[in-house]
C-alpha positions in Angstrom: 3.0 -62.2 -77.5 6.0 -63.7 -75.7 4.2 -67.1 -75.7 3.8 -66.8 -79.5 7.5 -65.9 -79.9 8.6 -69.0 -77.8 6.1 -71.2 -79.8 7.6 -69.8 -83.1 11.2 -70.5 -81.9 10.2 -74.0 -80.6 8.4 -74.9 -83.9 5.0 -75.4 -82.4 1.9 -75.3 -84.5 0.1 -72.0 -84.5 -3.6 -71.4 -84.5 -5.1 -69.7 -87.6 -5.3 -66.4 -85.8 -1.6 -66.5 -85.0 -0.4 -67.3 -88.5 -0.5 -63.6 -89.7 1.3 -62.5 -86.5 4.0 -65.1 -87.1 4.7 -63.7 -90.5 4.8 -60.2 -89.2 7.2 -61.2 -86.4 9.5 -63.1 -88.8 9.6 -60.2 -91.2 10.2 -57.7 -88.4 13.0 -60.0 -86.9 14.8 -60.1 -90.3 14.6 -56.3 -90.5 16.0 -56.0 -87.0 18.8 -58.4 -87.8 19.7 -56.3 -90.9 19.7 -53.1 -88.7 21.9 -54.7 -86.1 24.4 -56.2 -88.6 26.8 -53.2 -88.5 26.6 -53.0 -84.6 24.7 -49.7 -84.8 20.9 -50.0 -84.4 20.1 -46.3 -84.4 17.0 -44.1 -84.6 17.1 -43.8 -88.3 17.1 -47.5 -88.8 14.3 -47.9 -86.2 12.2 -45.3 -88.0 12.7 -47.0 -91.4 11.7 -50.4 -89.9 8.6 -48.9 -88.3 7.6 -47.2 -91.6 8.1 -50.4 -93.5 6.2 -52.6 -91.1 3.3 -50.1 -90.9 3.0 -49.9 -94.7 3.5 -53.7 -95.3 1.1 -54.9 -92.7 -1.2 -51.9 -92.4 -0.6 -51.5 -88.7 -1.5 -48.7 -86.3 1.6 -47.0 -84.8 1.1 -48.7 -81.4 0.8 -52.1 -83.0 4.0 -51.4 -85.0 5.9 -50.4 -81.9 4.8 -53.6 -80.1 5.7 -55.7 -83.1 9.2 -54.1 -83.3 9.7 -54.6 -79.6 8.7 -58.3 -79.9 11.0 -58.7 -83.0 13.9 -57.3 -81.0 13.3 -59.8 -78.2 12.8 -62.6 -80.7 16.1 -61.7 -82.5 17.8 -61.7 -79.1 16.6 -65.3 -78.4 17.3 -66.7 -81.9 20.7 -67.9 -83.1 19.7 -68.4 -86.7 17.8 -66.8 -89.6 16.5 -70.0 -91.1 13.3 -70.2 -89.0 12.4 -66.6 -90.1 13.3 -67.1 -93.8 11.6 -70.5 -93.9 8.4 -69.0 -92.6 8.6 -66.2 -95.2 9.2 -68.8 -98.0 6.1 -70.7 -96.8 3.8 -67.7 -96.5 5.0 -65.3 -99.2 4.9 -65.7 -103.0 7.9 -64.9 -105.1 7.0 -61.2 -105.4 6.5 -60.9 -101.7 9.9 -62.4 -101.0 11.5 -59.9 -103.4 9.6 -57.1 -101.6 11.0 -58.4 -98.3 14.6 -58.2 -99.8 13.8 -54.6 -100.9 12.7 -53.8 -97.4 16.0 -55.2 -96.1 17.9 -53.0 -98.5 16.1 -50.0 -97.1 17.1 -50.8 -93.6 20.7 -51.5 -94.6 20.9 -48.1 -96.3 19.0 -46.2 -93.6 22.2 -44.6 -92.4 23.2 -43.7 -95.9 25.9 -46.3 -96.3 26.2 -50.1 -96.8 28.4 -52.0 -94.4 30.1 -55.1 -95.9 28.5 -57.2 -93.2 25.1 -55.9 -94.1 25.7 -56.7 -97.8 26.8 -60.2 -96.8 23.7 -60.7 -94.7 21.4 -59.6 -97.4 23.1 -61.9 -99.9 22.6 -64.8 -97.4 19.0 -63.9 -96.6 18.1 -63.5 -100.3 19.5 -67.0 -101.0 17.4 -68.5 -98.1 14.4 -66.7 -99.6 15.1 -68.1 -103.0 15.5 -64.6 -104.5 18.0 -64.6 -107.4 21.0 -62.4 -107.5 19.4 -60.5 -110.4 16.2 -59.9 -108.4 18.2 -58.9 -105.3 20.1 -56.4 -107.4 16.9 -55.0 -108.9 15.4 -54.7 -105.3 18.5 -52.8 -104.2 18.1 -50.3 -107.1 14.5 -49.7 -106.2 15.4 -49.2 -102.6 18.2 -46.8 -103.4 15.9 -44.9 -105.8 13.2 -44.6 -103.1 15.8 -43.4 -100.6 17.4 -41.0 -103.0 20.8 -42.5 -102.7 23.2 -42.7 -105.7 25.3 -45.9 -105.6 
């Protein structure tokens, strides 16, 4: 797994078997970045990320935990979001990218509040994913509805 992370960061060409893992890792790393943005990566955010990854990629609990651990290490090694968002743009259709933004909103609101830095990060990531402001706003509303939060 660490070799794949380093290969992803170095821009090496993956094998066909690693392509799905790369997308999972990129999505998980973006979710981790969103959780860390307010300098508080707590258990509620971790639980939301695990739930989202399990549902999105149909993973077993152990596989989800390993993916999240790898995403944290990858996020620690990376200094930019572009590699992760670029991979998502390449591998996800427009609806999949909007769903990713929706997932990011769920992580940002996991603690019940939205920090201004989290909002700025989501705005930036949505732009890198070619998700319009309107689609980003709609994704936010769906995430808030699902979480039962009134904004």
